[in-house]
N, C-alpha and C positions, 0 to 999 in steps of 0.2 A: 075392340077396346072401347069401354064406356066413355062417354063425354058428358060434361055439364055445360049447359048454355046459360050465358049471362047477358043481360042488357048492359050497355055501357055504364049507365048511371049506377046500377047495382054493383057492377064490377069495380067501379071507383070506390064506392063506400065499403066494399068487402074485399079489397085487393089482397090482403094477407091470406084470407081463406082461399081465394082463387089460386094464388101462388102455391100454397100448401098442397092443394089438390093436384095441381099440375106436377109438382115435385114428386108426388106419389105415383106418377105415370098415367094420370087420367087427363086427357086433352081437355082444355077449357075453351069453348067457342064463345066469342064475344059478338053480339049483334047490335045493330043500330037500325032503328025503324024496321025491325023484324027481318033485316037482311044480315046474313053472316058477314063479318068484317075481318076477324082475325082469330087464329088459334094460338093459345099459349100452351107450349109443350115443355116437358122436362129436357134439360140439356143432354142427358144420356140418349134419349130418343133421337134428338136432332143429330148428335155426333155419330150415332150408329148409322143413321140414314146417309150422312156424308161419307163415312168410312166404307160402308157396304156398296155404295154406288160407284166409287172410284172417280167421282166427279169433283170439281171444285165446289166450294161453298156457294158461289154465285150460281153455278149450274143447278145445284140442288134446290136452291131457293126458287129459281125460275122454273123448275120442273113441276112445281105446284102439287105437293103430295095430296092435298085436299082439293080435287078438281072442281068441286062445286063453288069454290070461291073465285071471284074475279080479282086480279091483282093489277093495279095501275102502276106500271113501271116508269111512267113519264116523270120527268123532273121539272120542278118549278124553278125557273132561273130568275129569282128576284134578288135584288141587291140589299133588301132589308128596308128598314124605315129610317127616316132622318130624325135625329134627336138632338136637342140642344144640351150641351154639357156646361 
């Protein structure tokens, strides 16, 4: 399956084109500082992966279909910022 690689800055400015390509079944890889960050894939591809695996959505996401990517699954437990209303 062919993929297109985008730098984050370029992906922001051409987001519609990125989404259109992903919707046609072509995975879109976003990079930051030349490191892969995230894939954008069409919903049908994702749903097929979930359905065919017999796993929960969470298990599929954690199975990391693109092994070359590192996923930080830790959570930041911040209460937010204080603002004056």
